[in-house]
Structures are given as structure tokens and as C-alpha cells.
GUBA-235152 format. One record per residue (C-alpha): x, y, z; residue in three letters. Coordinates in steps of 0.25 Angstrom, whole numbers, padded with zeros to 4 digits, always signed. Layout:
BEGIN
XYZALA ...
***
This chain:
BEGIN
+0105+0035-0122MET +0106+0023-0112THR +0094+0018-0103SER +0096+0011-0090PRO +0088-0001-0096LEU +0098-0003-0108ASP +0104-0015-0102ASP +0091-0021-0099TYR +0085-0019-0113ASN +0099-0025-0119ARG +0098-0037-0111LYS +0083-0042-0116ARG +0075-0045-0129ASN +0062-0039-0127PHE +0057-0048-0139ASP +0059-0060-0130ARG +0057-0055-0116THR +0045-0049-0110ALA +0053-0041-0100GLU +0050-0026-0102PRO +0059-0018-0111PRO +0068-0008-0103GLY +0064+0007-0104THR +0066+0016-0092ALA +0054+0022-0086ALA +0053+0037-0084PRO +0054+0042-0070ARG +0042+0047-0065ASP +0048+0060-0058ASP +0061+0060-0061GLY +0064+0049-0050ALA +0061+0034-0051ALA +0048+0029-0047GLY +0036+0022-0051GLY +0022+0029-0054CYS +0019+0031-0039ASP +0033+0036-0036GLY +0037+0022-0030ARG +0049+0014-0035LEU +0045+0000-0039ARG +0053-0013-0037PHE +0051-0027-0042ALA +0058-0041-0039VAL +0058-0051-0049GLN +0061-0066-0048HIS +0068-0070-0060HIS +0070-0084-0063LEU +0081-0083-0073ALA +0095-0090-0075SER +0096-0087-0060ARG +0084-0085-0051ASP +0084-0071-0045HIS +0076-0060-0041TYR +0077-0045-0048ASP +0076-0033-0039LEU +0071-0021-0047ARG +0070-0007-0042LEU +0064+0004-0049GLU +0073+0016-0052TRP +0074+0026-0062ASN +0064+0020-0072GLY +0070+0007-0071THR +0072-0005-0062LEU +0085-0007-0055LEU +0087-0022-0055SER +0095-0032-0046TRP +0095-0047-0049ALA +0095-0053-0034VAL +0098-0068-0036PRO +0094-0074-0022LYS +0082-0063-0021GLY +0080-0053-0010PRO +0080-0057+0005SER +0074-0051+0016TYR +0085-0055+0026ASN +0095-0044+0026PRO +0106-0054+0028ARG +0104-0059+0013ASP +0112-0051+0003LYS +0106-0054-0009ARG +0115-0052-0023LEU +0107-0042-0031ALA +0114-0040-0045VAL +0111-0027-0052ARG +0105-0029-0066VAL +0100-0020-0077GLU +0089-0010-0074ASP +0076-0015-0079HIS +0064-0007-0083PRO +0053-0003-0074LEU +0042-0012-0081ASP +0052-0024-0077TYR +0047-0024-0063ARG +0033-0031-0067THR +0040-0041-0077PHE +0037-0055-0074GLU +0039-0067-0084GLY +0049-0075-0091THR +0061-0070-0099ILE +0064-0080-0110PRO +0076-0089-0108GLN +0088-0084-0116GLY +0084-0069-0113GLU +0091-0061-0102TYR +0085-0065-0089GLY +0078-0076-0095GLY +0068-0082-0084GLY +0056-0081-0077THR +0053-0066-0070VAL +0043-0065-0058MET +0039-0052-0052LEU +0043-0056-0037TRP +0040-0043-0030ASP +0037-0028-0034GLU +0034-0015-0026GLY +0042-0002-0024TRP +0055+0001-0018TRP +0060+0012-0009GLU +0074+0017-0010PRO +0080+0020+0004LEU +0092+0027-0002VAL +0095+0036-0014ASP +0094+0025-0025VAL +0105+0031-0035GLU +0114+0032-0023GLN +0112+0018-0019GLY +0114+0012-0032LEU +0127+0020-0033ARG +0131+0017-0019GLU +0126+0002-0019GLY +0117+0003-0007ASP +0103+0004-0012LEU +0093+0004+0000LYS +0078+0002-0003PHE +0065-0003+0003ALA +0056-0012-0005LEU +0040-0012-0005HIS +0037-0025-0012GLY +0027-0036-0010HIS +0038-0046-0007ARG +0050-0037-0004LEU +0050-0026+0007LYS +0059-0017+0016GLY +0072-0011+0014ALA +0083-0017+0005TRP +0097-0013+0001VAL +0105-0016-0012LEU +0120-0015-0009VAL +0130-0015-0021HIS +0142-0025-0021MET +0155-0022-0026LYS +0158-0030-0037PRO +0170-0040-0036LYS +0180-0039-0047LYS +0174-0044-0061GLY +0160-0043-0055GLU +0149-0034-0061ARG +0144-0022-0053ASP +0131-0028-0051VAL +0130-0035-0037ASN +0122-0029-0026TRP +0116-0035-0013LEU +0101-0035-0010LEU +0099-0034+0006ILE +0086-0033+0015LYS +0088-0021+0025GLU +0084-0024+0038LYS +0069-0019+0041ASP +0056-0026+0045ASP +0056-0034+0032TYR +0068-0043+0036VAL +0067-0057+0036ARG +0076-0069+0040ALA +0075-0075+0026ASP +0075-0070+0012ALA +0059-0068+0013GLY +0057-0070-0002ILE +0054-0085-0004ASP +0040-0090-0006GLY +0037-0078-0016PHE +0035-0087-0028GLU +0025-0078-0037THR +0025-0065-0043SER +0022-0054-0035VAL +0013-0048-0046ARG +0007-0060-0054THR +0008-0071-0043GLY +0014-0080-0054ARG +0025-0090-0049THR +0038-0091-0058MET +0033-0104-0065ASP +0019-0096-0068GLU +0027-0084-0074ILE +0037-0093-0081ALA +0025-0102-0087ARG +0018-0089-0092GLY +0006-0092-0083GLU -0002-0079-0082ASP +0009-0072-0088GLU +0000-0061-0093ALA -0007-0053-0083PHE -0022-0054-0084ALA -0030-0044-0093ALA -0041-0036-0088ASN -0054-0040-0097PRO -0056-0025-0100PHE -0048-0011-0100ASP -0061-0002-0100HIS -0073-0003-0091VAL -0085+0008-0089ASP -0086+0009-0074VAL -0098+0005-0066GLU -0106+0019-0061LEU -0115+0021-0049ALA -0128+0026-0050LYS -0131+0038-0040LEU -0142+0034-0030VAL -0149+0041-0018SER -0151+0028-0009SER -0145+0014-0007THR -0151+0001-0012PRO -0154-0010-0002PRO -0148-0024-0002GLY -0135-0031-0001ASP -0133-0031-0016ASN -0126-0017-0015TRP -0111-0015-0012LEU -0108+0000-0007PHE -0096+0006-0008GLU -0090+0020-0004VAL -0091+0029-0016LYS -0077+0035-0018TYR -0073+0049-0024ASP -0062+0047-0034GLY -0059+0042-0048TYR -0066+0030-0053ARG -0055+0021-0059ILE -0055+0007-0066VAL -0041+0001-0063ALA -0037-0009-0073TYR -0025-0018-0069VAL -0019-0028-0077GLU -0005-0031-0082GLY +0002-0025-0069GLY -0004-0011-0074ARG -0015-0003-0069ALA -0024+0007-0076ARG -0033+0017-0069LEU -0045+0021-0078VAL -0056+0031-0073THR -0070+0028-0077ARG -0069+0038-0089ASN -0058+0030-0095GLY -0045+0039-0091ASN -0033+0032-0087ASP -0029+0037-0073TYR -0017+0027-0070THR -0007+0038-0071ARG -0014+0047-0061HIS -0013+0036-0050PHE -0001+0028-0053PRO +0000+0023-0038ALA -0014+0017-0040ILE -0010+0009-0052ALA +0002+0004-0047ARG -0005-0001-0034SER -0015-0007-0043LEU -0004-0015-0052GLU +0003-0019-0039ASP -0009-0024-0032TRP -0014-0031-0044ALA -0001-0038-0046ALA -0004-0042-0061GLY -0018-0045-0059ARG -0028-0039-0069ALA -0040-0031-0064MET -0050-0020-0066VAL -0054-0012-0054LEU -0065+0000-0052ASP -0063+0009-0042GLY -0060+0024-0038GLU -0048+0031-0036LEU -0049+0040-0023VAL -0041+0047-0013VAL -0046+0047+0002THR -0046+0058+0013ASP -0042+0056+0027GLU -0055+0051+0031ALA -0055+0041+0020GLY -0065+0048+0010LYS -0062+0049-0005THR -0057+0063-0009ASP -0059+0065-0023PHE -0051+0080-0023GLN -0039+0072-0017ALA -0039+0063-0028LEU -0039+0075-0039GLN -0028+0081-0030ASN -0020+0067-0032PHE -0021+0068-0047LEU -0015+0082-0046ARG -0005+0080-0035ASP -0002+0065-0032PRO +0006+0068-0019SER -0007+0069-0012GLY -0017+0059-0007LYS -0016+0046-0015HIS -0028+0039-0021PRO -0032+0024-0019ALA -0040+0015-0028TYR -0053+0010-0022VAL -0057-0002-0031ALA -0072-0005-0030PHE -0074-0015-0041ASP -0066-0026-0049LEU -0069-0027-0064LEU -0059-0037-0068ALA -0049-0046-0063PHE -0039-0055-0069GLU -0045-0054-0083GLY -0059-0057-0077ASP -0070-0046-0080ASP -0077-0046-0067LEU -0089-0035-0071ARG -0098-0045-0072ASP -0097-0050-0058ARG -0105-0045-0046PRO -0099-0033-0040LEU -0098-0041-0026ALA -0089-0050-0033GLU -0080-0040-0040ARG -0078-0033-0026LYS -0075-0046-0019GLU -0064-0049-0028LEU -0059-0035-0027LEU -0059-0034-0013GLU -0050-0047-0013SER -0041-0042-0022LEU -0039-0029-0015MET -0036-0035-0001SER -0021-0032-0004ASP -0022-0019-0012ALA -0013-0008-0008PRO -0019+0004+0000ASP -0022+0013-0013ASN -0031+0002-0019LEU -0043+0000-0011ARG -0055-0009-0012TYR -0068-0002-0011SER -0077-0010+0001VAL -0092-0010+0000HIS -0104-0013+0009VAL -0114-0023+0004ARG -0128-0016+0006GLY -0132-0007+0016ASN -0130+0006+0006GLY -0136+0015+0014ALA -0127+0013+0026ASP -0115+0014+0017SER -0121+0027+0011PHE -0123+0033+0025ARG -0109+0028+0029ALA -0103+0034+0017ALA -0109+0048+0019CYS -0106+0048+0034LYS -0091+0047+0030GLN -0093+0058+0020HIS -0089+0048+0009LEU -0095+0051-0005GLU -0105+0040-0005GLY -0107+0025-0009VAL -0107+0016-0021VAL -0116+0005-0021GLY -0115-0007-0030LYS -0123-0019-0033ARG -0115-0032-0027ALA -0120-0040-0039ASP -0118-0030-0051SER -0108-0032-0062PRO -0099-0020-0067TYR -0106-0014-0079ARG -0099-0001-0080GLY -0112+0007-0081VAL -0121+0015-0071ARG -0132+0005-0070ASN -0136+0006-0055GLY -0127-0006-0051ASP -0119+0005-0043TRP -0125+0016-0036ILE -0119+0028-0028LYS -0124+0037-0017LEU -0117+0049-0014LYS -0116+0056+0000CYS -0113+0069-0005GLY -0115+0077-0019ASN -0103+0076-0027GLU -0103+0073-0042ARG -0096+0074-0055GLU -0100+0085-0065PHE -0095+0089-0078VAL -0090+0103-0081VAL -0097+0111-0093GLY -0091+0124-0089GLY -0085+0134-0079TYR -0088+0148-0076THR -0078+0160-0073GLN -0082+0172-0066SER -0075+0187-0067ALA -0068+0184-0054LYS -0063+0171-0058ARG -0059+0172-0073VAL -0048+0162-0072ARG -0053+0151-0064GLY -0067+0145-0064ILE -0079+0149-0056SER -0088+0137-0057SER -0089+0124-0065LEU -0102+0122-0073LEU -0106+0107-0070LEU -0114+0096-0077GLY -0119+0083-0077GLN -0123+0074-0090TYR -0139+0071-0090GLU -0144+0064-0102ASP -0132+0067-0110GLY -0131+0082-0107ARG -0123+0090-0098LEU -0133+0095-0088ALA -0128+0108-0079TYR -0128+0105-0065VAL -0122+0118-0059GLY -0108+0124-0055ARG -0097+0123-0046VAL -0088+0134-0041GLY -0085+0129-0027SER -0071+0122-0026GLY -0065+0128-0038LEU -0052+0134-0034SER -0042+0141-0043GLU -0034+0127-0044ALA -0046+0120-0047THR -0050+0130-0057SER -0037+0129-0065ARG -0038+0113-0064GLU -0052+0115-0070LEU -0048+0125-0081LEU -0036+0116-0085ALA -0047+0104-0086ALA -0057+0113-0094PHE -0046+0117-0105GLU -0051+0114-0119GLY -0065+0111-0114LEU -0071+0124-0116GLU -0084+0126-0125ARG -0092+0137-0130PRO -0106+0131-0126ASP -0110+0125-0113ALA -0110+0109-0112PRO -0122+0108-0103PHE -0137+0106-0108ALA -0142+0117-0098ASP -0130+0127-0097ALA -0130+0136-0086PRO -0130+0151-0088LYS -0117+0159-0084PRO -0119+0168-0072ARG -0116+0183-0073PRO -0101+0185-0073GLY -0096+0173-0076GLU -0090+0166-0088ARG -0094+0152-0093VAL -0084+0142-0099VAL -0091+0130-0105TRP -0083+0116-0106LEU -0085+0103-0113ASP -0089+0095-0102PRO -0078+0086-0100GLN -0074+0089-0086THR -0079+0082-0073ILE -0079+0089-0059VAL -0083+0083-0046GLN -0092+0092-0038VAL -0098+0092-0024LYS -0112+0098-0022PHE -0123+0099-0011ALA -0134+0095-0018GLU -0142+0097-0032TRP -0152+0109-0033THR -0166+0107-0038GLU -0162+0112-0052ASP -0150+0100-0052GLY -0139+0109-0049LEU -0128+0108-0039LEU -0129+0115-0026ARG -0116+0119-0019HIS -0106+0112-0028PRO -0090+0111-0025SER -0080+0107-0035TYR -0072+0095-0031GLN -0063+0091-0044GLY -0062+0085-0058ILE -0064+0073-0062ARG -0057+0066-0074THR -0062+0051-0072ASP -0075+0052-0078LYS -0082+0055-0091ASP -0090+0068-0091PRO -0102+0061-0098ARG -0102+0052-0085ASP -0106+0064-0076VAL -0122+0061-0076GLN -0132+0067-0068ARG -0135+0057-0057GLU -0148+0059-0049PRO -0147+0050-0037ALA -0157+0039-0039SER -0162+0027-0031GLU -0154+0014-0033PRO -0163+0002-0039ASP -0167-0003-0026GLU -0172+0010-0020GLN -0174+0006-0005THR -0162+0013+0003PRO -0154+0004+0011ASP -0158+0007+0026ARG -0150-0001+0037LEU -0150+0010+0048GLU -0151+0002+0061ARG -0155+0007+0075PRO -0141+0005+0083MET -0145-0001+0096ASN -0137+0005+0107SER -0143-0001+0120ASP -0130-0007+0124ASN -0124+0008+0125GLU -0135+0011+0134LYS -0129+0005+0146ASN -0115+0012+0145GLY -0103+0011+0137GLU -0100-0004+0131LEU -0085-0007+0131ARG -0080-0021+0126ILE -0065-0023+0129ASP -0063-0009+0132GLY -0069-0004+0120VAL -0081+0005+0119ARG -0092+0000+0111ILE -0101+0010+0104THR -0115+0007+0099ASN -0114-0009+0103PRO -0128-0011+0099GLY -0126-0008+0084LYS -0130-0020+0076LEU -0119-0025+0067LEU -0125-0038+0062PHE -0139-0039+0060GLU -0141-0054+0058ASP -0140-0058+0070PRO -0140-0045+0076PRO -0125-0042+0082ILE -0122-0028+0088THR -0109-0021+0088LYS -0107-0026+0103GLU -0109-0041+0099ASP -0098-0038+0088VAL -0089-0031+0099VAL -0090-0042+0109ARG -0089-0053+0098TYR -0075-0047+0095TYR -0072-0045+0111ALA -0076-0060+0113SER -0068-0065+0100MET -0055-0057+0103ALA -0048-0068+0109ASP -0050-0077+0097ARG -0049-0067+0087MET -0037-0059+0091LEU -0026-0069+0090PRO -0029-0070+0074TYR -0033-0054+0073ALA -0024-0047+0082SER -0012-0039+0077GLY -0017-0041+0063ARG -0020-0029+0053ILE -0036-0028+0052LEU -0045-0025+0042SER -0059-0023+0048ILE -0073-0022+0043VAL -0082-0013+0050ARG -0097-0012+0050CYS -0102+0000+0057PRO -0117-0002+0053ARG -0116-0017+0054GLY -0112-0029+0046ALA -0124-0027+0036ASP -0120-0013+0034SER -0109-0006+0029ALA -0095-0011+0033CYS -0081-0006+0029PHE -0067-0013+0029PHE -0056-0006+0037LYS -0041-0009+0037LYS -0035+0004+0042HIS -0037+0010+0057PRO -0046+0021+0060GLY -0045+0030+0073PRO -0038+0023+0085SER -0047+0011+0091THR -0044+0003+0104PRO -0037-0009+0101GLY -0034-0006+0086VAL -0020-0004+0083ARG -0014+0001+0070THR -0003-0001+0061VAL +0004+0005+0048ASP +0008-0004+0038ILE +0014-0003+0025PRO +0007-0004+0013THR +0010-0009-0001SER +0011+0006-0005SER +0022+0008+0005GLY +0013+0018+0014ASP +0009+0013+0028GLU -0006+0011+0031GLU -0012+0010+0045PRO -0019-0003+0048TYR -0024-0008+0061PHE -0026-0021+0070TYR -0030-0026+0084VAL -0022-0034+0095GLU -0034-0035+0106ASP -0048-0037+0108ALA -0049-0022+0110VAL -0045-0020+0095GLY -0056-0030+0091LEU -0067-0023+0100VAL -0063-0010+0095SER -0065-0013+0080GLU -0078-0020+0084ALA -0082-0007+0091GLN -0080+0000+0078MET -0090-0010+0070ASP -0079-0019+0065THR -0085-0033+0061LEU -0073-0040+0054GLU -0058-0040+0055PHE -0048-0044+0044HIS -0034-0048+0047LEU -0021-0047+0040TRP -0013-0059+0039GLY -0002-0054+0047SER +0000-0047+0061ARG +0005-0033+0063VAL +0018-0038+0069ASP +0022-0046+0057THR +0014-0039+0046LEU +0022-0043+0035GLU +0022-0059+0038GLN +0008-0065+0038PRO +0003-0075+0047ASP -0011-0078+0044MET -0015-0084+0030MET -0030-0085+0026VAL -0037-0092+0015PHE -0051-0088+0012ASP -0059-0099+0005LEU -0070-0091-0003ASP -0080-0099-0010PRO -0086-0095-0024ASP -0101-0093-0024LYS -0109-0105-0023GLY -0098-0114-0018LEU -0103-0123-0007GLY -0098-0123+0008LEU -0091-0136+0007GLU -0084-0132-0005GLN -0077-0121+0004VAL -0075-0131+0015ARG -0067-0139+0005ARG -0058-0128+0001GLY -0055-0126+0016VAL -0051-0141+0016ARG -0042-0140+0004ASP -0035-0128+0008LEU -0032-0134+0022LYS -0027-0146+0015GLY -0017-0138+0007ILE -0013-0131+0019LEU -0012-0144+0027ASP -0002-0149+0016GLU +0006-0138+0018LEU +0007-0140+0033GLY +0000-0127+0036LEU -0010-0125+0048LYS -0023-0118+0045SER -0036-0114+0051PHE -0050-0111+0047LEU -0060-0100+0049LYS -0073-0096+0042THR -0073-0083+0035SER -0087-0078+0040GLY -0091-0078+0026GLY -0091-0089+0015LYS -0078-0095+0016GLY -0067-0101+0025TYR -0053-0096+0029HIS -0041-0104+0031VAL -0031-0097+0040VAL -0016-0101+0041LEU -0007-0096+0052PRO +0007-0093+0050PHE +0020-0087+0056GLN +0022-0073+0050PRO +0034-0076+0041ALA +0030-0075+0027ALA +0028-0062+0020SER +0015-0057+0014TRP +0019-0061+0000ASP +0023-0075+0004ALA +0011-0078+0013PHE +0001-0072+0002HIS +0008-0081-0009ASP +0006-0093-0001PHE -0008-0091+0002ALA -0009-0089-0013ARG -0002-0102-0017ARG -0011-0110-0007ILE -0023-0105-0014ALA -0018-0108-0027GLN -0015-0122-0023VAL -0029-0125-0019MET -0034-0119-0033ALA -0024-0127-0040GLU -0028-0140-0033LYS -0042-0138-0034TRP -0045-0128-0044PRO -0060-0132-0046ASP -0061-0129-0031ARG -0052-0116-0028TYR -0047-0105-0032THR -0036-0095-0028SER -0039-0084-0038ASN -0046-0072-0033VAL -0053-0069-0046ARG -0069-0073-0045LEU -0068-0080-0058ALA -0059-0090-0052LYS -0068-0092-0041ARG -0080-0098-0047THR -0085-0111-0040GLY -0073-0111-0032LYS -0067-0107-0018VAL -0057-0095-0018PHE -0045-0098-0009ILE -0043-0083-0005ASP -0029-0082-0002TRP -0027-0068-0004MET -0029-0063+0011ARG -0015-0066+0013ASN -0009-0055+0008GLY -0004-0042+0016ARG -0015-0033+0019GLY -0027-0044+0016ALA -0035-0048+0027THR -0043-0059+0032SER -0055-0059+0041ILE -0051-0062+0056ALA -0054-0075+0064PRO -0067-0072+0072TYR -0070-0059+0065SER -0084-0056+0062LEU -0088-0054+0048ARG -0098-0042+0044ALA -0108-0050+0037ARG -0122-0055+0041SER -0122-0064+0053GLY -0110-0059+0060ALA -0100-0071+0054ARG -0086-0074+0060VAL -0073-0078+0053SER -0073-0090+0063MET -0060-0099+0065PRO -0064-0114+0063LEU -0058-0128+0067SER -0055-0136+0053TRP -0065-0146+0059GLU -0076-0134+0058GLU -0074-0132+0043LEU -0086-0142+0040ASP -0095-0136+0051GLU -0093-0121+0049ALA -0097-0113+0037ALA -0089-0100+0033PRO -0100-0091+0039ASP -0104-0100+0050ALA -0100-0092+0062PHE -0106-0080+0068THR -0102-0070+0079MET -0110-0078+0089HIS -0104-0091+0084ASP -0090-0086+0085ALA -0093-0082+0099LEU -0098-0095+0103ALA -0085-0102+0098ARG -0076-0093+0107ILE -0077-0104+0118GLU -0074-0115+0109ASP -0060-0120+0105ASP -0052-0111+0096ASP -0053-0117+0082PRO -0040-0111+0078TRP -0032-0116+0090ASP -0018-0117+0086GLY -0018-0106+0076TYR -0007-0098+0083PHE +0001-0111+0085ASP +0004-0113+0070VAL +0017-0112+0066ASP +0018-0110+0050GLN +0024-0101+0042ALA +0026-0097+0027LEU +0042-0096+0024GLU 
***
């Protein structure tokens, strides 16, 4: 029996080439497609006897393949020859390396682009009729394309097609593929691949970890050495990513990758060949943003429902480095920077430093499950030692099922579950639950109980059967989640309600957890009287926006009120808006002040004066709403809602896919002096000057400086991002003892990190003149180059910024710069 890959296999000697052997992949559901239902594509740049690009489209378990000598072009006038070649196996879409000379296709292969493709016509009909239209959703190739078959001339093989760009929003006057000189997945150049540099993917230093567990407490500890996060209600998952593959493992060691293939795919694509181990939670959220455990269970039964997301809250290893001994705050800082360009179903768990009582009250007010507090300086030990604590807003716990009851009226179903928790090695009975047990739930539970029946009770203190009921005892292997009102004085559940089965934990881990005080037993109390004197004289409006509670204190030292902040942004609008208007925003809001619980927000809420919304395609192909402002009313409206920080995309809404503002953040390692950071600024400016590029300087409002370059909106995001990376690499190669372009913490020791990663699609940087939500109301202040030696990165406060309004603009000429990346 012939295989569509027979021709592929016949041409290759797999004892000599590292190319994958050809085995057609089975279809998932009778049709073509990957594990998440999307058809994958790849483009490989192939330096063989002739330099060319290979376009590969997944279909029917293989990759349809065309060799494109000149490469694709975004100009519809360019009709690129595309020669149909043998089908390739699906595994070939990630192949990168060197095929030995003398072998078929000998030469170096780079993975130039990857993503998913969308047929716009019936594929089989398009192949038969020689007119295959499709859309590409890649990192570098996007939009609608067509493959048109050419009638062969006499004596020619019938393999020639034309690859043509269809007219849409992605059309360009040039080919649009120059400047992409590195692998989309590994970041290597052709030379690096040919030399075998970093040929093997970095390996994780471990493939199993005991997860860190939180101790239940009744109050929050004081001090700033605690990071507080939302407590999520989902499946605890450790994600192991290496070699282009992701594995999702529960805290009990069960592999859940097959249950959540879309999450695994997103991790693989986002990691782009990097190795890492993440700790987080798989969740499904409802319309209000609350995690919904029942919806997560429903997804396992019916994946057509709400789709889950993976919320990462810790980074345990990265690129072969074991990070577990590093302080949590450092691990999270690296994790946050890595996830700045993550797809929408991969999320970073934001935290608040200190002020746990405020965070807990806010979580309960929003009907969330609670909060988790973690010592900022703690290593990751994989135990329940008090470094992590949890406070729950309501009573919801896991329990082990030790049996069930049936009544005379319900002999086929379940009347109630008999529940327990382990205490001193014994299973202690804690009550029964019958509420929430539907007929469908009973059938699901009975299937789970199959083979677990036993003659005696597993409880140390087994309950007596009630009159008229039958008890079936079970081996304690099943965990369920139950809500309840409170504990009785006898230690039993009051008003329990069944929520669902949990399969991600070991029953022995379900321990009685009496709520205790944390090590520091003084609750964190930061309630402040809110001064509303300003409202007594009538309604306050600034730029037409009604300001509520203007006397609320948003900064304590010096004391700065909400009205002060609103007036600052109203006064600074003329300086700030030329840079910030028309750009997608992410903002930091601090409803209780900068020293209390703040949160990061990138999607719009209810309609707000001056705040505009726009739907933007995401990496998954769906559209998500984002927001931006165009005038002072928008700035003031955001400030009225306690927004302190404004973070900007590097492009404007009307040229969204062509960035125009490049930012380098010089971030010093701990202990480095200010002069070393300033030297880094000068060295970076020197390199940019050599390239003939005009640059501008501003403070970060923190510990470093930002160097900003204006560009005409011409280059793609990939080219823009790659250029920034290469600039940072030049600095690191020229002065390896001073600078690093590597995000890994181990590479930063004693050096200044040249952070180039803010220049990707979806990444942001702090806006010029924006406040920082930090003590002292610092500002990210534009400087003239002459001021570098005079102004520290955190030198300017809100009051200093206001005092500079009448001075000359230090960035005068910014918008006159005419430079572009071609």
C-alpha cells in the first residue's frame, strides 16, 4: 500500500540526515488539522544548491510543499514561482539544521516563519483546479494569498505554480521579507545554524518537582516582604517546555497535556525553542473575570465550551538554569518580562507588594476565592512551610469521598457523599453532602467509584447509617470540591453543596487545615479616612470630567490626592499626548493609593469619556478589545478612575502593524553604581550615532534610563523587534564585561541588562511624563542629552515635572526625525 510520503522517504538516507522520517500523521477527527483544530504552516529558508524558501501547508496528515526560489512577496504584482515538491511529514515543520552535502537537499535549513493557515476555498477542489486561496496567520507572513497552477510547456514537468499576494490590508510596495535573518523559533542566524551553535535546545534541569503549597491563615502579615496574588480556582499545573514541546503536569504528577492541547501549543509557540518550567493554574473565567471551576470541568467533558487559560505565577527554571534557590521576587520579575508578548490564553499572575489586608478585602468584595501571599525573598522548596499563605473569602474545600448513601427512593443514584479529610494519618469524617447532586452528576460519580467498593468504612470515626438508607463504603481515592457555610462546633460541615470532582491532587494531600495566624501575627491595617472636603463646595469637574472623591490620598510621602493627580495629567496633556495619543494603552490603577493594592489593565471597561476602543487580532486569530486616548479628556478620565501609570504600544492605531517608537531600557544589576548605568547610555548612544540614528533620553522613574528612537512607520513588528535585539547584542559583544542582552538572571550578574524586548507587538513601555506608582510620585521624565550627568533615573517627582512645563522641551525635534527601517 502506497503512502503519500513514499517519495519523501525514497529520496533520503535517514542514517545520514537529521530530517524526520516520513510517517503520515493520523487525522484528528476525519479531517485535516492540528490538535487544536487549526491547520499549521511553516516557511523554511533553505540554503541548498540554490537559495530558496519552502512553503509548507498542513493537509491530510502531511505538509503540502512548494519551493519558492525568490521567496514570498507582499506586493501583488510579484508573481513568485512556486515549484510543487514531494509532501513532507508534519514533524518537518519544526526542522532546523544542516543536511549533509551529497544528500538530497544538502545545505542549511532555517525555520523562517510558522503559524496557522486558513483555506478560503475547498482545498481539494483548489488543488485540482489549480487555484488555491488561503490566509496565513504567521509571525512574518499574514493575510490572503493564492497559489495558481501554471500549464506546463512541452517537455516541462507539471509542478509549476505561482504564489501571489491577494489585495488586503497587508499589501506592500516591496516584497517585505528582507531583514528577517534569524530563525523565528530559535533566534539563530544561518551561520549559527551551519556552525551548529546552540543546535540542541536547552534542557530543563529537572523533569519533576514537588509544588510549593500555601498554609491557610486567618489574617495577613504586615510589611513589604509579602507579594499578594489572586487565589485561582482551577487545576494547579506545572508546565515543562523544552525542545519545542510542552508538557502539562498536575501537582499529583498526572499528565494533562492531552486534555488541554491548545494551551500546550501556545506554550510551544510562545517559548520559541526556549526551555522553561512554569508553575501556574489552569482556569476558566466567567463574564465578570472570576475563575469558574465548574466551567473548567465542563470543558473537560465538552471542549466546545469556554476555553481555559494558563495563569503563570512562578518560573522555576529557564534555559537550563534552576531558579528555585533565587528569591521569588527575582523569579517573578523575569517571568513578567518573558510574558510581555505571550498569547491571550497564557497570562501572568500580577501581584501587590505588601498591604495584604487591602488585597484580601478587595478580593472578597469582588467575590473572588481569596488571596495567596508569598514571601518576596523565599526560595521554592516544594513544601507547605509558611512561605506561602492563603486566605479564603468563602468556605470551599477539597474532601475525600469515603462512601456514599442511597435511599429507598433513589436506589440507582446517590443521595449523599460521605466526606473526610486526613488528620495525623487517619481519614477523619467531616460530614455528608447531597445538595448539588443531579442525576447526571450521580452517573459521573458512580463511574468514578467503579472498582473502589470495600466492605468496611475507611473513616477512623465512621458515621452510622440513617434509617432507610444504604451505605456503600469506598477506598478513599476520589476528591471532590464542596462549598459550605461554616464548620459546626463538632467539626462537621454546615450547609454543604457539591461543586465537582478533582483529579489533579493526591487524596493524602487533603488535610484538615485549621486557619492559623501567619508568622507575623499583626494584621496589616491600612484603612485611611478619605478626605472629601473638596466635594463639599459642589461638584468638581476638570476638563469636563466629574471628579469623585478628589481628596482621596493616592501618595503618602509627599501627600498627593486624587485631585492633584488629575490636575497633573490635565496640565501635562500638551506635553504627553503627542507621544501617547492614538497608541494602545496598558494602565496601572491604584484605587487605594500607590502604596496599596494596584492592578495592571489592558482591556477596556465600561464606556468612559475620551477613552476609545478598538478590536485587534491576537496571535490566536481571535479579536480582543483594547483602548487608547486621543485628547486630555481621555487622560483625565483615566486619572479620575485612579490610573497612575500609562504604558504605550510602539505603534499607533492607524498604523498598528508598523511600529514607530523603539525603546531600550538600561536595567542595572543590584549593586551597580549610577555611573555604570550612565556609561551604558553613552555607549548605546554611540552605537546609534554610528548608524546615523537619532535618539532621545528619558528617566524610567525607577532605577534605569530609557533611550528612545522615533521611526517612520514602515517596518514590520518582526523586523523592528529583530533590529532592537541586534543592537543590544552588539553592545553585549563589544563590552561583554559591562552589558548583557540575555534576559536570563544568571547572565545579568554585575552587568547592565540592555532590555530590547519592549519592541515586540503587544509589549509596552512607560509613557513620557507618566507618573510611576511608587513612593514619591516619580515621573518618567524626558531629558536633553546634556542632563544625563545631572539627573538620576528617579530624580523627578510630580511637582518637579510640573515645574519644568515652562522650560524648553528637551525632546524638541522628536517629530521632525525622518528615519526608517527598510
